[in-house]
GUMIKOL-841092 format. One record per atom (N, C-alpha, C): residue number from 1; residue in three letters; chain; atom name; x, y negated, z negated. Coordinates in nm, 2 decimals, always signed. Example, Ala and Ser with C-alpha at 12.3 -4.5 7.8 and 13.67 -1.06 7.14 Angstrom:
REM residues 2
1, ALA, A, N, +1.32, +0.57, -0.78
1, ALA, A, CA, +1.23, +0.45, -0.78
1, ALA, A, C, +1.32, +0.33, -0.78
2, SER, A, N, +1.28, +0.22, -0.71
2, SER, A, CA, +1.37, +0.11, -0.71
2, SER, A, C, +1.29, +0.00, -0.79
//
This chain:
REM residues 62
1, MET, A, N, +11.37, -11.88, -10.19
1, MET, A, CA, +11.33, -11.80, -10.31
1, MET, A, C, +11.45, -11.70, -10.32
2, ASP, A, N, +11.51, -11.70, -10.43
2, ASP, A, CA, +11.61, -11.59, -10.46
2, ASP, A, C, +11.56, -11.46, -10.50
3, THR, A, N, +11.65, -11.37, -10.52
3, THR, A, CA, +11.61, -11.23, -10.54
3, THR, A, C, +11.54, -11.21, -10.67
4, VAL, A, N, +11.59, -11.29, -10.77
4, VAL, A, CA, +11.52, -11.28, -10.92
4, VAL, A, C, +11.37, -11.34, -10.92
5, GLN, A, N, +11.35, -11.45, -10.84
5, GLN, A, CA, +11.22, -11.51, -10.81
5, GLN, A, C, +11.13, -11.40, -10.75
6, THR, A, N, +11.20, -11.35, -10.63
6, THR, A, CA, +11.12, -11.24, -10.55
6, THR, A, C, +11.07, -11.12, -10.63
7, ILE, A, N, +11.16, -11.08, -10.71
7, ILE, A, CA, +11.12, -10.97, -10.81
7, ILE, A, C, +11.02, -11.01, -10.91
8, GLU, A, N, +11.02, -11.12, -10.95
8, GLU, A, CA, +10.93, -11.18, -11.06
8, GLU, A, C, +10.79, -11.20, -11.00
9, VAL, A, N, +10.79, -11.23, -10.87
9, VAL, A, CA, +10.64, -11.25, -10.82
9, VAL, A, C, +10.60, -11.11, -10.79
10, ALA, A, N, +10.69, -11.03, -10.73
10, ALA, A, CA, +10.65, -10.88, -10.70
10, ALA, A, C, +10.60, -10.81, -10.83
11, ARG, A, N, +10.65, -10.84, -10.94
11, ARG, A, CA, +10.60, -10.77, -11.08
11, ARG, A, C, +10.47, -10.84, -11.11
12, ALA, A, N, +10.45, -10.97, -11.09
12, ALA, A, CA, +10.33, -11.02, -11.12
12, ALA, A, C, +10.20, -10.98, -11.04
13, LEU, A, N, +10.24, -10.95, -10.90
13, LEU, A, CA, +10.13, -10.91, -10.81
13, LEU, A, C, +10.10, -10.77, -10.86
14, LEU, A, N, +10.19, -10.68, -10.88
14, LEU, A, CA, +10.16, -10.55, -10.93
14, LEU, A, C, +10.08, -10.55, -11.06
15, SER, A, N, +10.12, -10.63, -11.15
15, SER, A, CA, +10.05, -10.65, -11.28
15, SER, A, C, +9.90, -10.68, -11.25
16, THR, A, N, +9.90, -10.78, -11.17
16, THR, A, CA, +9.76, -10.84, -11.15
16, THR, A, C, +9.68, -10.74, -11.05
17, HIS, A, N, +9.73, -10.69, -10.94
17, HIS, A, CA, +9.67, -10.62, -10.83
17, HIS, A, C, +9.67, -10.47, -10.83
18, GLY, A, N, +9.78, -10.43, -10.91
18, GLY, A, CA, +9.80, -10.28, -10.93
18, GLY, A, C, +9.83, -10.23, -10.79
19, GLY, A, N, +9.76, -10.13, -10.75
19, GLY, A, CA, +9.79, -10.06, -10.62
19, GLY, A, C, +9.75, -10.15, -10.49
20, ARG, A, N, +9.67, -10.26, -10.52
20, ARG, A, CA, +9.66, -10.34, -10.41
20, ARG, A, C, +9.75, -10.44, -10.39
21, ALA, A, N, +9.86, -10.46, -10.47
21, ALA, A, CA, +9.95, -10.57, -10.47
21, ALA, A, C, +10.02, -10.57, -10.34
22, VAL, A, N, +10.07, -10.45, -10.27
22, VAL, A, CA, +10.13, -10.44, -10.14
22, VAL, A, C, +10.05, -10.50, -10.04
23, ALA, A, N, +9.93, -10.48, -10.03
23, ALA, A, CA, +9.82, -10.52, -9.93
23, ALA, A, C, +9.82, -10.69, -9.95
24, GLU, A, N, +9.80, -10.72, -10.08
24, GLU, A, CA, +9.79, -10.86, -10.10
24, GLU, A, C, +9.92, -10.94, -10.04
25, ALA, A, N, +10.03, -10.89, -10.06
25, ALA, A, CA, +10.16, -10.95, -10.02
25, ALA, A, C, +10.15, -10.95, -9.87
26, ALA, A, N, +10.13, -10.84, -9.80
26, ALA, A, CA, +10.11, -10.84, -9.67
26, ALA, A, C, +10.01, -10.93, -9.62
27, ARG, A, N, +9.90, -10.95, -9.66
27, ARG, A, CA, +9.79, -11.04, -9.63
27, ARG, A, C, +9.84, -11.19, -9.65
28, LYS, A, N, +9.91, -11.22, -9.76
28, LYS, A, CA, +9.95, -11.36, -9.76
28, LYS, A, C, +10.07, -11.39, -9.66
29, MET, A, N, +10.17, -11.28, -9.62
29, MET, A, CA, +10.25, -11.29, -9.52
29, MET, A, C, +10.18, -11.33, -9.39
30, ARG, A, N, +10.08, -11.25, -9.34
30, ARG, A, CA, +10.02, -11.25, -9.23
30, ARG, A, C, +9.96, -11.41, -9.22
31, GLU, A, N, +9.89, -11.45, -9.32
31, GLU, A, CA, +9.82, -11.59, -9.33
31, GLU, A, C, +9.93, -11.69, -9.30
32, ALA, A, N, +10.05, -11.68, -9.37
32, ALA, A, CA, +10.15, -11.78, -9.36
32, ALA, A, C, +10.20, -11.79, -9.22
33, LYS, A, N, +10.23, -11.67, -9.15
33, LYS, A, CA, +10.27, -11.67, -9.02
33, LYS, A, C, +10.16, -11.73, -8.92
34, ALA, A, N, +10.04, -11.71, -8.94
34, ALA, A, CA, +9.95, -11.75, -8.87
34, ALA, A, C, +9.95, -11.91, -8.88
35, ALA, A, N, +9.96, -11.96, -8.99
35, ALA, A, CA, +9.96, -12.10, -9.02
35, ALA, A, C, +10.09, -12.16, -8.97
36, GLY, A, N, +10.19, -12.08, -8.91
36, GLY, A, CA, +10.31, -12.14, -8.86
36, GLY, A, C, +10.42, -12.17, -8.97
37, HIS, A, N, +10.39, -12.12, -9.11
37, HIS, A, CA, +10.48, -12.14, -9.20
37, HIS, A, C, +10.58, -12.01, -9.22
38, MET, A, N, +10.68, -12.03, -9.15
38, MET, A, CA, +10.77, -11.91, -9.14
38, MET, A, C, +10.85, -11.89, -9.25
39, LEU, A, N, +10.88, -11.99, -9.32
39, LEU, A, CA, +10.97, -11.95, -9.44
39, LEU, A, C, +10.89, -11.89, -9.55
40, ASP, A, N, +10.75, -11.94, -9.56
40, ASP, A, CA, +10.67, -11.89, -9.66
40, ASP, A, C, +10.65, -11.74, -9.62
41, ALA, A, N, +10.62, -11.71, -9.49
41, ALA, A, CA, +10.61, -11.58, -9.44
41, ALA, A, C, +10.73, -11.49, -9.48
42, ALA, A, N, +10.86, -11.55, -9.46
42, ALA, A, CA, +10.98, -11.47, -9.50
42, ALA, A, C, +10.97, -11.43, -9.64
43, HIS, A, N, +10.94, -11.54, -9.72
43, HIS, A, CA, +10.93, -11.50, -9.88
43, HIS, A, C, +10.83, -11.40, -9.90
44, TRP, A, N, +10.70, -11.40, -9.83
44, TRP, A, CA, +10.61, -11.29, -9.86
44, TRP, A, C, +10.65, -11.15, -9.81
45, GLU, A, N, +10.75, -11.16, -9.70
45, GLU, A, CA, +10.77, -11.03, -9.67
45, GLU, A, C, +10.88, -10.96, -9.75
46, ALA, A, N, +10.97, -11.06, -9.81
46, ALA, A, CA, +11.06, -11.01, -9.91
46, ALA, A, C, +10.99, -10.95, -10.05
47, ILE, A, N, +10.88, -11.02, -10.08
47, ILE, A, CA, +10.80, -10.98, -10.19
47, ILE, A, C, +10.74, -10.85, -10.16
48, HIS, A, N, +10.69, -10.84, -10.04
48, HIS, A, CA, +10.60, -10.72, -9.99
48, HIS, A, C, +10.70, -10.59, -10.00
49, LYS, A, N, +10.83, -10.61, -9.96
49, LYS, A, CA, +10.93, -10.51, -9.95
49, LYS, A, C, +10.97, -10.48, -10.10
50, ALA, A, N, +10.98, -10.57, -10.20
50, ALA, A, CA, +11.01, -10.55, -10.33
50, ALA, A, C, +10.91, -10.48, -10.39
51, ILE, A, N, +10.77, -10.50, -10.36
51, ILE, A, CA, +10.67, -10.42, -10.42
51, ILE, A, C, +10.69, -10.28, -10.37
52, GLU, A, N, +10.70, -10.26, -10.25
52, GLU, A, CA, +10.71, -10.12, -10.18
52, GLU, A, C, +10.80, -10.04, -10.25
53, GLU, A, N, +10.94, -10.11, -10.27
53, GLU, A, CA, +11.04, -10.04, -10.35
53, GLU, A, C, +11.02, -10.02, -10.49
54, ARG, A, N, +10.94, -10.09, -10.56
54, ARG, A, CA, +10.92, -10.07, -10.70
54, ARG, A, C, +10.81, -9.97, -10.73
55, SER, A, N, +10.71, -9.97, -10.64
55, SER, A, CA, +10.59, -9.89, -10.66
55, SER, A, C, +10.57, -9.77, -10.56
56, GLY, A, N, +10.66, -9.76, -10.47
56, GLY, A, CA, +10.64, -9.65, -10.37
56, GLY, A, C, +10.53, -9.67, -10.28
57, LEU, A, N, +10.45, -9.77, -10.29
57, LEU, A, CA, +10.33, -9.79, -10.21
57, LEU, A, C, +10.39, -9.85, -10.09
58, SER, A, N, +10.29, -9.85, -9.98
58, SER, A, CA, +10.34, -9.89, -9.83
58, SER, A, C, +10.21, -9.93, -9.75
59, VAL, A, N, +10.21, -10.04, -9.69
59, VAL, A, CA, +10.11, -10.10, -9.60
59, VAL, A, C, +10.20, -10.15, -9.49
60, ARG, A, N, +10.13, -10.13, -9.36
60, ARG, A, CA, +10.19, -10.19, -9.24
60, ARG, A, C, +10.12, -10.32, -9.24
61, TYR, A, N, +10.20, -10.42, -9.19
61, TYR, A, CA, +10.16, -10.56, -9.20
61, TYR, A, C, +10.17, -10.63, -9.06
62, ALA, A, N, +10.21, -10.55, -8.96
62, ALA, A, CA, +10.24, -10.60, -8.82
62, ALA, A, C, +10.12, -10.66, -8.76
//
């Protein structure tokens, strides 16, 4: 996933989930890691960071 796609997904999540978008991205990242899908987890981590940067929201996902 390139930077443009990451930002597009981040925008879509913010539009759909509003203030819960950052938590949603963190949840999807945790689920991908738990399933052993490390590339997907990395994509969701990048999306999570993009949402934080755009919105000023923050959620720990460790």
